[in-house]
N, C-alpha and C positions, 0 to 999 in steps of 0.2 A: 513516432508513427511506425506501424509495422511495415516490413518489406513486402510481405505477401500474406495471403490468407493463412493464419496459423492453425496448427492441429488442435482439435478439441480433445481433451482428456476426460474420461468419464469419472464422475464424482462418486463418492462412497454413498451408499443408500442411508447411512445413519444420519440422524438430524440432531442439532443441538438442543439442550433444554430451553423451553420457552421462558423460564424464570431467570432472573439475573444471578449468575453463578459467581463464585470466587474464582479469580484467575488460577490457572494451574500452578502449583508450587514448584514444579520442575519442568524443564523443557523436554522435547522429545529425545528418546534415547539416542538418536543419531546426531544430536547437537554437538557443536565443536567445543574445544577447550576455551577457557576464559583468557585467551592470549590478548594482552593489552598493548603490546608494542605495535606502532603503526606498521602496516604490512609492507610499505614502500621500503622499510629498512631491513626486512627479512629476506635473505636469500632463499630460493625455492626449497633447498634442503631443510629448512627450518619451518616449513609450513606446518601449523598446528595440526595435531592428530585428531581423528574422528572419535566419537563415542564417549566424550566426557561432558558432564553437566556444567552449566554456568551457574555460579551461585551469587554473584554480585548484581542484584536486581533492584530496580526501582519500578514503581507502579503509580500511574495517574488514574484515579477512579472517577474523576469529573463530578464530584459532589458540589463543586462550586466553580464559578468563572475565574476565580483567583487561582490559576493553575500553578502547580508546584514545578512541573518539569517542561512546561510548554509556554510559548507566547502566542497571542492572537496577532497575526501579521496582515490579514485581510478581512475587512468588514466585521469587526468584532461585534457590531450592532446586530448582525445576523446570527449571533450565537445565543443559546439559552440553555439552561439546565432543566431537564424534564423530571417529573416526579420519579423517585427511585434512584436518581443519580445517573443520568445519561446526558451526554453532550449532544445538543441538537444544532447542526450546521444547516443554515437556511439561506437561500439565494433569491434575490429579486432582480428586476431589470436595472435598478439603480445600484444594486450590490450583487453583481454577477459572479463573484468569487467569495467563498468563505473558507478561510484557511488558518491552521495553527502549525507552528514549527517547534520542534524540541529546542530547548535553550542551549544545548551543547551538542557537539558531534559524538558519535559512538563508533568505536572500532571493534571489528570481530565480534558482532553482536547477534543476539537473538531478540527479535521484537514480535510480541504477540498482541492481538487486539481482537475486538469483537464489535461488529457494526451491521447495520442493515440500511437499505435504501428506502426513501419515502414513497416511491411509486414507480410504475411502469406504464407504457403506452405511448402513443405518438406525441402527447403533450410533453413528455419527458425526454424526448429524443435528442435533445441538445446537451443534457446534463452528463458530466463525467464525475464519477464518484471515485476518489483516489485516496489510497493509503500507500505511501511510498517513502523512499529515502533519497537524499540528494547529497553528493559530496562536494568537494572543493574543486573548482576549475583547475585543471592541470595546465602547465605551460604549453603554449603553442596550440591550445584547443579552446573552443568556445563552449564547451559543455562538460559538465562534471559526470562522474559515475552516477547512475540513477537506477534504483531497483523499484519496479512498479507492481502494485496490485490495483487494478482498475476495472470498474464497470462502466462501459461506454454506451452511448445511445445507438441511433439508427445509422451507424457507419456501414462499413462493409459487412455483408451477410456472414453468418457464422461466428460472430463474436458480439459480446455485449448482452444487455439484459433482454433484448429481443429473443436471444437464444438462451437466456438464463445462464450465461457463462461469465466468468471472471477472467480478465486478461492478465497474464503474468509475464513480465519481461525485465530484461536488463539492458540499459542504454550504456554502451561503452563509449568514452570520450574519443574523439577523433573520427567518429563515424556520424553520418546524418540521420541514420536509421537504426532501429533496434537490431542487435546482433543475435539476440536470443529471445525468443517469443513463443508463447503457447497460450491456449485457452483451457479452462477447467470448468466442467459443468455436466449435467444441469444442476443448479442450486435454487433453493427457494430464497431469492435475493431480498424479498421484503420481510423475511425472518432473519433473526440473528444468526450469523455464521462466524466462526473463529478463524482468523487468518494469521499467519506467521511468516516472517522472513528471517533467515539466518545467513550471514555472510562472513567469510573468512578467507583472507589472502587471495585466492583465485577460484573460489567456489561460491555460488549462491544457491540456497535451497528455499523452496516455498512449501508451506504446509497449509491445508484448509480442513478444518474440523479434525485436526490430529493426524491427517493422512498426508504424506509427502506428495504434493501435486506435480512438482517440477523441480529439476536440478540442472544447473548449467555450470560448467567449469571450463569452458572454451573462451579464454580471454587473450587478448593481444598483449603479450608481455613486453613488447617494445614500447607500448604506450604506458603501461603501469598496471598495478593491481588494484583490487577493490579498496577504495579509500575510506577514511572516516566519514560517517554519514550522519545528516540530520534526519529525524523521523518527522514526517509531514502528513497531515490530513487535509484534503482539499476537495471541496465541492465546487465545480466551476462550469461555466457556460462554454461548451465547445463549438458554438456556431461558427467561429472563424476557421474551423478545420473540417471541411466537408467530407474528407475522406476518413475522418476520425469520429465525427459525430453528425449532427443535423441541427437545423435551426430551432431555436427555442420558441415556445408559444407562451409568452409572458401574460397573455390575456386569459389563459386557461382557467376554468373554474376550479382546477386542481392545483393552482399555483401555490396554495398553502402547504402542499405536500412536497414542494421542491426542497427536500431535505435529506440529510444523512444523519443517522442516530448512532453514536459511538458509546459503547459500554465502558470499556477501560483500555489502557495500553500498558503492557509490561515490558520493560527493556532490560536484558540481562547481558553482562559482558564477562 
């Protein structure tokens, strides 16, 4: 949950192609080196340098529910493959969370995806659309590193689909709230947008439609550095968190649109 109302960053005016594209073959020119050693073992002087492409990549195109790099971990019955090869995550009252996790953890990685949300308006006010990463819980802490790209409902004003913004944040273990948070928009959220996260040692960068939207490098090194992360997609009911979302209307005539459509995910290390 955010500490205070975040800053809204203005989006680029360019829009993605409406047709299903092939994922970019290279990562942004500011991407980090493909350093594979766990960051916790690296002294700060060996922090990998900027400006080098990552070449060891895998890609999930979601042509089938037999995922190659992901597992369905919550309500697999709420998932389907749409024509053209798109993963559809759908939630209902009896299945309020639909989620997939990567099979393995990735270190010092660049992760790129393209998705859209099913709808907007008061009936959707409880939904949280999330593309994020989650690490391993560190000793003496009850939370792991977490890097979030989220679209939230009718929570605090100034963020979420009500304002056509995407919330970008990093949750550092040992704290109860986000230490680094901003919003980015406006975006046409019901159309496909491309989102990317790259993390390395002590820096996290966020890209939206090829533009660096946010960067954070202020981490508490007494707690530790950015850990190996699982890549996660989750559509979930945020009703229990009134400062983050709002109650769901499961009886809505638009309940069939309580979904998140994912085109692909590309992971490079």
